N, CA, C and O of each residue as an XYZ file, in Angstrom:
816
protein
N      31.484    -10.884    -18.031
C      30.653     -9.539    -19.085
C      29.509     -9.974    -19.011
O      29.224    -11.158    -19.191
N      28.450     -8.801    -18.651
C      26.848     -9.411    -18.377
C      26.738     -9.746    -20.067
O      27.337     -9.213    -21.002
N      25.196    -11.419    -20.057
C      24.826    -11.755    -21.430
C      24.092    -10.995    -22.019
O      23.470    -10.257    -21.255
N      23.856    -10.831    -23.254
C      22.340    -10.144    -23.091
C      20.946    -11.654    -23.065
O      21.200    -12.810    -22.726
N      20.174    -11.363    -23.320
C      18.764    -11.938    -22.154
C      18.497    -12.703    -24.094
O      17.562    -13.493    -23.959
N      18.842    -12.715    -25.256
C      18.347    -13.500    -25.937
C      19.814    -14.935    -26.555
O      19.630    -15.959    -27.214
N      21.422    -14.241    -25.845
C      21.539    -15.512    -26.126
C      21.912    -15.953    -24.353
O      22.778    -16.791    -24.099
N      21.195    -15.317    -23.367
C      20.719    -16.783    -22.265
C      20.066    -17.605    -22.521
O      20.172    -18.717    -22.005
N      19.008    -17.227    -23.588
C      17.880    -17.851    -23.412
C      18.428    -19.107    -24.766
O      17.573    -19.815    -25.299
N      19.763    -19.199    -25.121
C      19.736    -19.586    -26.414
C      20.946    -20.333    -25.559
O      21.095    -21.438    -26.080
N      21.961    -20.150    -24.341
C      21.791    -20.920    -23.746
C      21.163    -22.252    -23.088
O      21.628    -23.355    -22.801
N      20.168    -21.778    -23.003
C      18.612    -22.557    -22.772
C      18.539    -24.116    -23.488
O      18.242    -25.221    -23.035
N      18.977    -23.612    -24.885
C      18.661    -23.914    -25.524
C      19.845    -25.625    -25.898
O      19.517    -26.584    -26.597
N      20.863    -25.476    -25.310
C      21.976    -26.277    -26.188
C      21.686    -27.401    -25.886
O      20.854    -27.616    -25.006
N      22.261    -28.304    -26.498
C      22.247    -30.037    -26.583
C      22.418    -30.450    -25.407
O      21.908    -31.527    -25.097
N      23.363    -29.523    -24.213
C      23.261    -30.182    -23.142
C      22.271    -30.301    -21.792
O      22.167    -31.001    -20.785
N      21.459    -28.891    -22.584
C      20.193    -29.505    -21.246
C      18.728    -29.388    -22.349
O      17.582    -29.038    -22.065
N      19.407    -29.904    -23.884
C      18.049    -30.034    -24.096
C      17.966    -32.006    -24.050
O      16.910    -32.577    -24.323
N      19.337    -32.841    -23.641
C      18.945    -33.786    -23.594
C      18.496    -34.649    -22.875
O      19.408    -35.097    -22.180
N      16.835    -35.487    -22.521
C      16.952    -35.824    -21.679
C      15.626    -35.082    -21.163
O      15.087    -35.579    -20.174
N      15.087    -34.016    -21.699
C      14.371    -33.181    -21.199
C      13.135    -33.340    -22.031
O      13.173    -34.184    -22.926
N      11.646    -32.381    -21.786
C      10.454    -32.840    -22.305
C      10.581    -32.428    -23.890
O      11.269    -31.640    -24.537
N       9.397    -33.525    -24.207
C       9.343    -33.706    -25.548
C       7.452    -33.382    -25.830
O       6.547    -33.958    -25.227
N       7.298    -32.357    -26.860
C       5.966    -32.269    -26.444
C       5.235    -32.645    -27.137
O       4.125    -32.158    -27.350
N       5.629    -33.429    -27.546
C       4.940    -34.599    -28.828
C       4.568    -35.803    -27.846
O       3.505    -36.422    -27.832
N       5.906    -36.033    -26.862
C       4.956    -36.722    -25.538
C       5.533    -37.101    -23.612
O       6.081    -37.758    -22.727
N       4.485    -35.545    -24.346
C       5.078    -34.885    -22.713
C       3.847    -36.151    -21.612
O       2.981    -37.022    -21.693
N       4.726    -35.286    -20.634
C       4.391    -36.563    -19.047
C       3.319    -35.609    -18.414
O       3.698    -34.449    -18.254
N       2.121    -35.898    -18.054
C       1.012    -34.970    -17.801
C       1.718    -34.932    -15.752
O       2.099    -35.960    -15.192
N       1.712    -34.257    -15.419
C       2.188    -33.551    -14.220
C       2.950    -33.430    -14.099
O       3.166    -33.104    -12.932
N       4.512    -33.532    -15.194
C       5.871    -32.686    -15.015
C       6.252    -31.841    -15.848
O       6.391    -32.048    -17.053
N       6.486    -30.633    -15.161
C       7.192    -29.187    -16.761
C       8.177    -29.454    -16.295
O       8.545    -30.475    -15.715
N       9.017    -27.890    -16.686
C       9.953    -28.035    -16.988
C      10.287    -26.070    -16.733
O       9.520    -25.114    -16.852
N      11.599    -26.138    -16.397
C      11.570    -25.018    -16.030
C      13.324    -24.988    -16.200
O      14.121    -25.904    -15.997
N      13.616    -23.342    -16.722
C      15.363    -23.559    -17.289
C      15.858    -22.288    -16.504
O      15.505    -21.113    -16.603
N      16.533    -22.729    -15.914
C      17.309    -21.583    -15.373
C      18.429    -20.830    -16.234
O      19.030    -21.663    -16.912
N      18.902    -19.553    -16.431
C      20.273    -19.105    -16.795
C      20.498    -18.208    -16.209
O      19.905    -17.237    -16.678
N      21.522    -17.808    -14.728
C      22.410    -17.438    -13.901
C      23.495    -16.624    -14.462
O      24.479    -17.307    -14.747
N      23.637    -15.104    -14.757
C      24.795    -13.970    -15.175
C      24.961    -13.427    -14.151
O      24.186    -12.488    -14.332
N      25.505    -13.210    -12.863
C      25.700    -11.676    -12.461
C      24.377    -11.884    -11.976
O      23.809    -12.946    -11.723
N      23.661     -9.804    -11.816
C      22.745    -10.161    -11.178
C      21.673    -10.075    -11.961
O      20.772     -9.358    -11.525
N      21.334    -11.102    -13.995
C      19.949    -11.570    -14.181
C      20.466    -12.353    -14.132
O      21.625    -12.684    -13.882
N      18.921    -13.075    -14.578
C      18.488    -14.748    -14.525
C      17.302    -14.211    -15.632
O      16.538    -13.269    -15.843
N      17.803    -15.746    -16.262
C      16.662    -15.894    -17.226
C      15.868    -17.503    -17.585
O      16.186    -18.644    -17.919
N      14.660    -16.699    -17.262
C      14.357    -18.091    -17.266
C      13.088    -18.756    -18.163
O      12.290    -17.871    -18.473
N      12.613    -20.399    -18.769
C      12.070    -20.306    -19.730
C      10.654    -21.272    -19.148
O      11.294    -22.064    -18.455
N      10.155    -21.422    -19.091
C       8.994    -22.515    -18.021
C       8.120    -23.485    -19.582
O       8.214    -22.907    -20.665
N       7.450    -24.694    -19.556
C       7.124    -25.496    -19.699
C       6.230    -26.260    -19.504
O       6.549    -27.407    -19.818
N       5.312    -26.170    -19.154
C       4.417    -27.298    -18.589
C       2.537    -27.645    -19.563
O       1.730    -26.772    -19.881
N       2.379    -29.397    -19.816
C       1.400    -29.304    -20.186
C       0.242    -29.085    -20.208
O      -0.181    -29.670    -19.210
N      -0.812    -28.483    -20.839
C      -2.143    -27.682    -19.930
C      -2.370    -28.380    -19.266
O      -1.946    -28.050    -18.158
N      -2.981    -29.521    -19.261
C      -3.952    -30.185    -18.156
C      -2.991    -30.038    -16.790
O      -3.453    -30.638    -15.820
N      -1.539    -29.230    -16.530
C      -0.839    -29.520    -14.747
C      -1.448    -28.077    -14.735
O      -1.700    -27.767    -13.571
N      -1.765    -27.109    -15.604
C      -2.158    -25.636    -14.966
C      -3.134    -25.296    -15.677
O      -3.323    -24.088    -15.532
N      -3.892    -25.778    -16.414
C      -5.895    -25.816    -16.600
C      -6.851    -26.943    -16.418
O      -8.079    -26.908    -16.507
N      -5.824    -28.268    -16.060
C      -6.379    -29.253    -16.130
C      -7.334    -29.583    -17.641
O      -8.467    -30.061    -17.714
N      -6.518    -29.185    -18.637
C      -7.450    -29.250    -20.107
C      -6.544    -29.441    -21.027
O      -5.564    -28.737    -20.782
N      -6.407    -30.104    -22.029
C      -5.863    -29.961    -23.076
C      -6.234    -29.592    -24.383
O      -5.777    -28.832    -25.237
N      -6.995    -30.193    -24.307
C      -8.421    -29.580    -25.503
C      -8.348    -28.118    -25.568
O      -8.166    -27.407    -24.580
N      -8.530    -27.599    -27.039
C      -8.539    -26.053    -27.587
C      -9.701    -25.332    -26.379
O     -10.812    -25.788    -26.106
N      -9.357    -24.676    -26.068
C     -10.014    -23.244    -25.617
C     -11.461    -23.949    -26.553
O     -11.129    -24.246    -27.700
N     -13.504    -24.351    -26.110
C     -14.521    -23.778    -26.754
C     -14.846    -22.799    -25.287
O     -14.503    -21.618    -25.347
N     -15.504    -23.310    -23.991
C     -16.246    -22.405    -23.189
C     -16.113    -21.334    -22.547
O     -14.949    -21.402    -22.151
N     -16.591    -20.273    -22.138
C     -16.393    -19.093    -20.950
C     -15.571    -19.312    -20.294
O     -14.619    -18.547    -20.141
N     -15.724    -20.604    -19.621
C     -15.222    -20.851    -18.408
C     -14.049    -21.235    -18.589
O     -13.281    -21.383    -17.639
N     -13.712    -21.460    -19.803
C     -12.340    -22.325    -20.074
C     -11.646    -21.645    -20.574
O     -10.462    -21.968    -20.480
N     -11.941    -20.477    -21.291
C     -11.259    -19.263    -21.029
C     -10.681    -18.098    -20.408
O     -10.030    -17.092    -20.691
N     -11.357    -18.851    -19.169
C     -11.478    -17.924    -18.312
C     -10.812    -18.523    -16.986
O     -10.535    -17.748    -16.071
N     -10.652    -19.366    -16.916
C      -9.794    -20.127    -16.516
C      -8.139    -20.186    -17.080
O      -7.212    -20.447    -16.312
N      -7.979    -19.944    -18.317
C      -7.125    -20.390    -19.486
C      -6.569    -19.036    -19.169
O      -5.477    -19.153    -18.612
N      -7.146    -17.100    -19.421
C      -6.476    -16.114    -19.072
C      -5.657    -16.609    -17.443
O      -4.433    -16.482    -17.486
N      -6.334    -17.237    -15.829
C      -6.468    -17.419    -14.542
C      -4.942    -17.626    -15.101
O      -3.948    -17.266    -14.471
N      -4.924    -17.996    -15.846
C      -3.970    -19.009    -15.437
C      -2.491    -18.055    -16.554
O      -1.427    -18.466    -16.093
N      -2.341    -17.521    -17.172
C      -1.973    -16.590    -17.768
C      -1.140    -15.871    -17.223
O       0.084    -15.743    -17.225
N      -2.496    -15.160    -16.482
C      -1.974    -13.644    -15.007
C      -1.269    -14.711    -14.491
O      -0.131    -14.244    -14.463
N      -1.165    -16.250    -13.907
C      -0.498    -16.136    -12.755
C       0.483    -16.615    -13.289
O       1.467    -16.580    -12.550
N       0.739    -17.267    -14.737
C       2.158    -17.093    -14.520
C       2.988    -16.384    -15.045
O       4.186    -16.670    -15.050
N       2.464    -15.266    -15.612
C       3.234    -13.944    -15.053
C       3.995    -13.233    -14.261
O       4.823    -12.335    -14.416
N       3.409    -13.997    -13.101
C       4.170    -13.278    -12.245
C       5.110    -15.028    -11.348
O       4.666    -15.966    -10.685
N       6.408    -14.668    -11.820
C       7.139    -15.565    -11.748
C       7.883    -15.652    -10.509
O       8.437    -16.732    -10.306
N       8.047    -14.498     -9.400
C       8.336    -14.435     -8.335
C       7.114    -14.784     -7.246
O       7.262    -15.002     -6.044
N       5.938    -14.775     -7.962
C       4.714    -15.101     -6.649
C       5.140    -16.967     -6.929
O       4.951    -17.734     -5.985
N       5.510    -17.330     -7.817
C       5.337    -18.943     -7.993
C       7.040    -19.542     -8.206
O       7.438    -20.697     -8.060
N       7.519    -18.796     -8.441
C       9.228    -19.332     -8.221
C      10.108    -18.677     -6.672
O      11.308    -18.576     -6.420
N       9.141    -18.407     -6.044
C      10.294    -17.745     -4.951
C      11.729    -17.488     -4.340
O      12.311    -18.565     -4.219
N      12.257    -16.746     -4.046
C      13.401    -16.409     -4.499
C      13.719    -15.472     -2.901
O      13.172    -14.370     -2.847
N      14.790    -16.020     -1.344
C      14.972    -14.801     -0.796
C      14.394    -13.147     -1.096
O      14.564    -12.482     -2.118
N      13.886    -12.880     -0.220
C      13.729    -11.899      0.074
C      15.751    -10.512      0.067
O      16.218     -9.456     -0.361
N      15.936    -11.256      0.570
C      17.536    -11.348      0.431
C      18.201    -10.464     -1.256
O      18.781     -9.423     -1.566
N      17.754    -11.449     -1.796
C      18.149    -11.367     -2.581
C      18.214    -10.021     -3.982
O      19.112     -9.588     -4.705
N      16.362     -9.661     -3.774
C      16.603     -8.444     -3.886
C      15.882     -8.514     -5.142
O      15.893     -7.488     -5.822
N      14.898    -10.107     -5.835
C      14.743     -9.785     -6.702
C      13.768     -8.870     -7.599
O      12.638     -8.730     -7.133
N      14.031     -8.259     -8.759
C      12.392     -8.195     -9.135
C      12.279     -8.434    -10.854
O      13.295     -8.615    -11.525
N      10.796     -8.405    -11.499
C      10.686     -8.676    -12.435
C      11.401     -7.520    -13.767
O      11.108     -6.334    -13.617
N      12.106     -7.812    -14.741
C      12.193     -6.982    -15.700
C      11.262     -7.061    -16.973
O      11.173     -6.169    -17.816
N      10.608     -8.215    -16.987
C       9.923     -8.200    -18.239
C       9.918    -10.212    -17.761
O      10.784    -10.952    -17.293
N       8.405    -10.437    -18.217
C       7.503    -11.253    -18.429
C       6.698    -11.815    -19.102
O       5.627    -11.530    -18.567
N       6.400    -12.767    -20.379
C       5.597    -13.252    -20.805
C       5.025    -14.559    -21.164
O       5.459    -15.661    -21.500
N       4.171    -14.148    -21.013
C       3.020    -16.580    -20.821
C       1.819    -16.321    -21.813
O       1.154    -15.296    -21.967
N       1.708    -17.951    -22.648
C       1.045    -18.252    -23.438
C       0.907    -19.273    -23.100
O       1.520    -19.950    -22.275
N      -0.424    -19.587    -24.093
C      -0.532    -21.234    -24.048
C      -0.272    -21.788    -25.513
O      -1.268    -21.689    -26.229
N       0.731    -22.292    -26.058
C       0.963    -22.519    -27.990
C      -0.445    -24.506    -27.821
O      -0.849    -25.478    -27.183
N      -0.441    -23.967    -28.605
C      -1.596    -25.233    -29.132
C      -0.926    -26.029    -30.254
O      -0.716    -25.567    -31.375
N      -0.532    -27.566    -29.758
C       0.460    -28.254    -31.594
C      -0.355    -28.048    -32.282
O      -0.128    -26.843    -32.392
N      -1.347    -28.239    -33.015
C      -2.134    -28.108    -33.945
C      -2.430    -26.805    -34.879
O      -2.325    -26.534    -36.075
N      -2.830    -26.188    -33.770
C      -3.114    -24.770    -34.104
C      -2.045    -23.297    -34.509
O      -2.308    -22.189    -34.978
N      -0.635    -24.032    -34.009
C       0.498    -23.197    -33.063
C      -0.136    -21.533    -32.561
O       0.413    -20.440    -32.699
N      -1.697    -21.928    -31.849
C      -1.474    -20.413    -31.613
C      -1.416    -20.074    -30.290
O      -1.267    -20.857    -29.352
N      -1.554    -18.718    -30.232
C      -0.753    -18.563    -28.759
C      -1.839    -17.833    -27.714
O      -2.690    -17.152    -28.287
N      -1.925    -17.891    -26.153
C      -3.432    -16.961    -26.204
C      -2.168    -16.257    -24.757
O      -1.409    -16.976    -24.108
N      -2.337    -14.384    -24.574
C      -1.503    -14.324    -23.983
C      -1.849    -12.488    -23.356
O      -2.243    -11.573    -24.080
N      -1.673    -12.432    -22.463
C      -2.626    -11.488    -22.281
C      -2.842    -10.283    -22.807
O      -3.829     -9.583    -22.581
N      -1.704     -9.954    -23.689
C      -1.662     -8.568    -25.175
C      -2.482     -9.569    -26.235
O      -1.981     -9.215    -27.302
N      -3.336    -10.488    -26.522
C      -3.647    -11.124    -26.625
C      -5.256    -11.076    -27.211
O      -5.604    -11.067    -28.392
N      -6.320    -11.041    -25.700
C      -7.451    -10.986    -25.293
C      -8.102    -10.412    -26.676
O      -7.851    -11.137    -27.639
N      -8.583     -9.703    -26.856
C      -9.475     -9.377    -27.415
C      -9.540    -10.183    -29.190
O     -10.556    -10.575    -29.763
N      -8.036    -10.226    -29.732
C      -8.203    -11.323    -31.132
C      -8.182    -12.687    -30.818
O      -7.993    -13.632    -31.584
N      -8.368    -12.691    -29.769
C      -8.408    -14.582    -28.975
C     -10.053    -14.322    -29.331
O     -10.801    -14.968    -30.065
N     -10.190    -13.662    -28.883
C     -12.339    -13.655    -28.535
C     -12.542    -13.435    -30.111
O     -13.567    -14.052    -30.400
N     -12.195    -13.035    -30.860
C     -12.822    -12.535    -31.906
C     -12.488    -13.946    -32.922
O     -13.393    -14.464    -33.577
N     -11.154    -14.437    -32.940
C     -10.808    -15.511    -33.831
C     -11.849    -16.916    -33.480
O     -12.356    -17.565    -34.395
N     -12.094    -17.297    -31.805
C     -13.172    -18.396    -31.228
C     -13.845    -17.717    -31.307
O     -12.976    -17.359    -32.102
N     -14.976    -16.712    -31.341
C     -16.337    -16.037    -31.998
C     -16.082    -17.086    -33.582
O     -16.140    -18.314    -33.535
N     -15.804    -16.304    -34.896
C     -15.617    -16.383    -35.766
C     -15.714    -18.496    -35.955
O     -16.391    -19.358    -36.515
N     -14.430    -18.343    -34.976
C     -14.490    -20.308    -35.658
C     -14.794    -21.346    -34.940
O     -14.509    -22.542    -34.986
N     -15.645    -20.446    -34.031
C     -17.168    -21.425    -33.033
C     -17.928    -22.736    -33.696
O     -17.706    -23.905    -33.379
N     -18.519    -22.449    -34.317
C     -18.763    -23.536    -35.187
C     -19.166    -24.446    -35.744
O     -19.972    -25.373    -35.806
N     -18.002    -23.684    -36.331
C     -16.821    -25.257    -37.398
C     -15.953    -25.445    -35.896
O     -15.581    -26.558    -36.267
N     -15.482    -25.350    -34.886
C     -14.436    -26.462    -33.926
C     -15.786    -27.109    -33.364
O     -15.559    -28.229    -32.907
N     -17.503    -26.615    -33.241
C     -18.069    -27.506    -32.558
C     -18.204    -28.970    -33.078
O     -18.426    -30.025    -32.483
N     -18.042    -28.741    -34.092
C     -17.735    -30.276    -35.391
C     -16.824    -31.047    -34.326
O     -17.022    -32.092    -33.706
N     -15.750    -30.148    -34.342
C     -15.222    -31.443    -34.044
C     -14.276    -31.701    -32.341
O     -13.363    -32.470    -32.040
N     -14.911    -30.826    -31.674
C     -14.490    -30.840    -30.117
C     -14.095    -31.613    -29.867
O     -12.900    -31.561    -29.576
N     -15.095    -33.422    -29.768
C     -14.619    -34.381    -28.707
C     -13.535    -34.977    -29.772
O     -12.810    -35.923    -29.461
N     -13.483    -34.375    -31.000
C     -11.932    -35.746    -32.086
C     -10.513    -34.809    -30.992
O      -9.653    -35.436    -30.373
N     -10.594    -33.553    -31.008
C      -9.813    -33.118    -30.628
C      -9.544    -32.929    -28.985
O      -8.437    -32.857    -28.451
N     -10.876    -32.866    -28.312
C      -9.987    -33.334    -26.879
C      -9.309    -34.840    -26.894
O      -8.498    -35.162    -26.026
N      -9.721    -35.758    -27.981
C      -8.808    -36.886    -27.780
C      -8.551    -37.434    -29.063
O      -8.858    -38.465    -29.662
N      -7.952    -36.512    -29.269
C      -6.626    -36.862    -30.449
C      -5.136    -36.596    -30.038
O      -4.851    -36.318    -28.873
N      -4.370    -36.671    -30.844
C      -2.516    -36.772    -30.119
C      -2.289    -35.262    -29.569
O      -1.553    -34.997    -28.619
N      -3.054    -34.293    -30.330
C      -2.587    -33.407    -30.860
C      -2.214    -32.656    -28.378
O      -2.789    -33.021    -27.353
N      -1.485    -32.004    -28.520
C      -1.755    -31.565    -26.776
C      -1.299    -29.468    -26.852
O      -0.554    -29.011    -27.718
N      -2.104    -28.417    -25.532
C      -1.504    -27.824    -25.310
C      -0.180    -27.805    -24.527
O       0.394    -28.608    -23.791
N       0.088    -26.487    -25.009
C       1.432    -26.312    -23.956
C       1.192    -25.280    -22.856
O       0.018    -24.911    -22.870
N       1.802    -24.798    -22.072
C       1.694    -23.869    -21.488
C       3.340    -23.226    -21.577
O       4.293    -23.949    -21.285
N       3.490    -22.077    -21.928
C       5.067    -22.050    -21.991
C       5.025    -20.139    -21.652
O       4.248    -19.311    -22.128
N       5.936    -19.974    -20.871
C       6.739    -18.466    -20.675
C       7.887    -18.115    -20.111
O       8.369    -18.706    -19.145
N       8.418    -17.092    -20.700
C       9.481    -16.368    -20.312
C      10.017    -15.475    -19.565
O       9.564    -14.396    -19.945
N      10.608    -15.350    -18.861
C      10.899    -14.384    -17.804
C      12.350    -13.177    -17.859
O      12.668    -13.540    -18.992
N      13.204    -12.300    -17.594
C      13.999    -11.756    -17.424
C      14.287    -11.185    -15.655
O      14.177     -9.969    -15.497
N      14.605    -11.950    -14.520
C      14.802    -11.105    -13.698
C      15.725    -10.394    -13.494
O      16.550    -10.703    -14.353
N      16.454     -8.971    -12.385
C      17.360     -8.637    -11.860
C      17.360     -9.160    -10.328
O      16.480     -9.337     -9.485
N      18.476     -9.288    -10.359
C      18.697     -9.285     -8.370
C      20.231     -8.636     -8.414
O      21.295     -8.846     -8.995
N      19.389     -7.240     -6.932
C      19.915     -6.628     -5.921
C      21.580     -7.232     -5.257
O      22.690     -6.704     -5.191
N      21.124     -8.353     -4.919
C      21.992     -8.858     -3.863
C      22.273    -10.355     -4.775
O      22.427    -11.237     -3.931
N      22.378    -10.877     -6.030
C      22.236    -11.801     -6.304
C      23.161    -12.957     -5.122
O      22.966    -14.162     -4.960
N      24.050    -12.167     -4.526
C      24.644    -13.401     -3.088
C      23.525    -14.328     -2.755
O      23.273    -15.527     -2.880
N      22.892    -13.121     -2.219
C      22.109    -14.213     -1.198
C      20.657    -15.038     -1.682
O      19.687    -15.457     -1.051
N      21.049    -15.038     -3.168
C      20.356    -16.606     -3.483
C      20.633    -17.802     -3.293
O      21.280    -18.490     -4.082
N      20.151    -18.195     -2.174
C      20.558    -19.716     -1.619
C      19.362    -20.105     -1.758
O      19.200    -20.585     -0.636
N      18.723    -20.211     -2.106
C      17.438    -21.369     -2.922
C      16.310    -20.751     -3.736
O      16.551    -19.620     -4.158
N      14.879    -21.385     -4.101
C      14.305    -21.373     -4.731
C      12.710    -22.025     -4.197
O      12.446    -23.206     -4.423
N      11.790    -21.180     -3.532
C      11.010    -21.912     -3.045
C       9.833    -22.024     -4.159
O       9.318    -20.953     -4.483
N       9.303    -23.329     -4.844
C       8.122    -23.628     -5.758
C       7.232    -23.577     -5.497
O       6.577    -24.612     -5.377
N       6.510    -21.943     -5.177
C       4.906    -22.122     -4.405
C       4.055    -22.220     -5.772
O       2.857    -21.942     -5.717
N       4.679    -22.634     -7.090
C       3.354    -23.413     -8.395
C       3.552    -24.658     -8.075
O       3.780    -25.398     -9.032
N       3.539    -25.192     -6.902
C       2.694    -26.302     -6.352
C       1.709    -26.233     -5.738
O       0.960    -27.188     -5.945
N       1.221    -25.242     -4.794
C       0.404    -24.795     -4.541
C      -0.749    -24.213     -5.874
O      -1.833    -24.599     -6.311
N       0.236    -23.049     -6.187
C      -0.886    -23.115     -6.703
C      -2.131    -23.358     -8.403
O      -3.244    -23.089     -8.854
N      -0.934    -23.995     -8.679
C      -1.474    -25.458     -9.543
C      -1.692    -26.723     -9.405
O      -0.750    -27.450     -9.720
N      -2.731    -27.265     -8.996
C      -2.683    -28.840     -8.232
C      -2.686    -30.078     -9.250
O      -2.357    -31.255     -9.106
N      -3.072    -29.516    -10.087
C      -2.378    -30.756    -11.389
C      -1.219    -31.230    -11.081
O      -1.022    -32.393    -10.730
N      -0.016    -29.993    -11.238
C       1.517    -30.343    -11.632
C       1.975    -31.001     -9.979
O       1.800    -30.700     -8.798
N       2.619    -32.012    -10.746
C       3.086    -33.343     -9.552
C       4.995    -32.578     -9.367
O       5.604    -32.432     -8.308
N       5.380    -32.312    -10.468
C       6.746    -31.996    -10.828
C       7.033    -31.048    -11.730
O       6.253    -30.799    -12.649
N       8.307    -30.346    -11.551
C       9.051    -29.682    -12.494
C      11.164    -30.290    -12.483
O      12.131    -30.032    -11.767
N      10.958    -30.997    -13.497
C      12.225    -30.683    -14.783
C      13.154    -29.252    -14.278
O      12.940    -28.368    -15.107
N      13.816    -28.917    -13.515
C      14.522    -27.514    -13.614
C      16.260    -27.588    -14.296
O      17.038    -28.362    -13.739
N      16.578    -27.047    -15.066
C      17.149    -27.282    -15.755
C      18.400    -25.966    -15.342
O      18.315    -25.279    -16.359
N      19.167    -25.467    -14.697
C      20.477    -24.702    -14.653
C      22.200    -24.726    -15.357
O      23.251    -25.363    -15.420
N      21.506    -23.540    -15.765
C      23.107    -22.999    -16.574
C      23.620    -21.815    -15.571
O      23.005    -20.752    -15.658
N      24.520    -21.884    -14.775
C      25.145    -20.969    -14.314
C      27.080    -20.677    -14.311
O      27.764    -21.534    -14.870
N      27.662    -19.663    -13.771
C      28.739    -19.996    -13.844
C      29.913    -21.154    -13.740
O      31.048    -21.201    -14.215
N      29.186    -22.034    -12.949
C      29.486    -23.074    -12.674
C      30.072    -24.160    -13.877
O      31.219    -24.537    -14.119
N      28.334    -24.589    -14.716
C      28.147    -25.024    -16.189
C      26.967    -25.806    -15.933
O      26.261    -25.411    -15.005
N      26.678    -26.625    -16.434
C      24.990    -26.702    -16.727
C      24.827    -28.335    -15.194
O      25.588    -29.149    -14.670
N      22.684    -27.780    -15.086
C      23.295    -29.193    -13.920
C      21.524    -28.587    -13.949
O      20.951    -27.545    -14.264
N      21.036    -30.326    -13.268
C      20.215    -30.135    -13.687
C      19.069    -31.470    -12.899
O      19.483    -32.623    -13.017
N      17.722    -31.271    -12.153
C      17.334    -31.325    -11.344
C      16.006    -31.864    -11.170
O      15.349    -31.473    -12.135
N      15.321    -32.545    -10.437
C      13.433    -32.925    -10.202
C      13.424    -32.286     -8.821
O      13.976    -32.435     -7.730
N      12.331    -31.331     -9.533
C      11.750    -30.898     -8.084
C      10.107    -31.302     -8.145
O       9.311    -31.080     -9.057
N       9.893    -31.952     -6.894
C       8.559    -32.255     -7.061
C       7.826    -31.657     -5.812
O       8.577    -31.164     -4.970
N       6.444    -31.619     -5.548
C       5.667    -31.082     -4.987
C       5.665    -31.668     -3.567
O       5.007    -31.004     -2.765
N       6.233    -32.718     -3.109
C       6.776    -32.857     -1.672
C       7.425    -32.411     -0.923
O       7.253    -32.595      0.281
N       8.658    -31.468     -1.565
C       9.630    -31.233     -1.995
C      10.286    -30.533     -2.486
O      11.313    -30.660     -3.152
N       9.160    -28.966     -1.877
C       9.060    -28.237     -2.995
C      10.022    -26.671     -2.957
O       9.698    -25.492     -2.821
N      11.594    -27.532     -3.194
C      12.289    -26.251     -2.730
C      13.761    -26.882     -3.750
O      14.146    -28.050     -3.811
N      14.249    -25.873     -4.341
C      15.744    -26.136     -4.415
C      16.528    -25.288     -4.584
O      16.436    -24.301     -5.315
N      17.651    -25.724     -3.687
C      19.341    -25.862     -2.963
C      19.947    -25.275     -3.407
O      20.936    -25.991     -3.561
N      20.308    -23.745     -4.075
C      20.914    -23.212     -4.857
C      22.787    -22.710     -4.513
O      23.475    -21.880     -5.107
N      23.152    -23.651     -3.288
C      24.002    -22.929     -2.711
C      24.711    -23.846     -3.719
O      24.205    -24.823     -4.271
N      26.247    -23.275     -3.908
C      27.328    -24.020     -4.512
C      27.121    -23.799     -6.545
O      27.925    -24.211     -7.381
N      25.888    -23.089     -6.805
C      26.249    -23.111     -8.611
C      26.785    -22.471     -8.804
O      27.369    -22.635     -9.876
N      27.200    -20.879     -7.857
C      27.629    -19.615     -8.666
C      29.063    -19.597     -8.508
O      29.730    -18.706     -9.035
């Protein structure tokens, strides 16, 4: 029986997958995380990566250039099949996708649907933020990009691999820790820039 997306996303947060994975407080630059749950013709994915991997910085965006970089990154992250390329024969399509930037300090989210809100907040807080911009950049706090996706595939039997065009899109990204939940159980992999392909055969 096909599970609902919330149930599949909950599976991705199980202790089996959580063990040994990233901690926001001590994340490693260049290394992100991608959790994937397969259930019939449905795929749920959850992505995390340090801000430095995606836009080259982790301080809270201050300039128009910074905000433009974040906007562009969020737009790119909202297109999962352009980052995590699946065989055409699998006939996969995006059911829903969301992406945003999370701040450990402010717990703010910047996404494609909140541009007006964010710009208003930035204008309102700009003078105050200028006073501690340098301190914030050097502080222990980090920003992290987060995305969630739901895909459906017309021919899931053809899901033989995933090619990580992600590394070509984000030049500072070096590695993704990939956790997979499928009918055969939970498995963990490391996909690196110099070998950006994951073999899915035998996982279903």
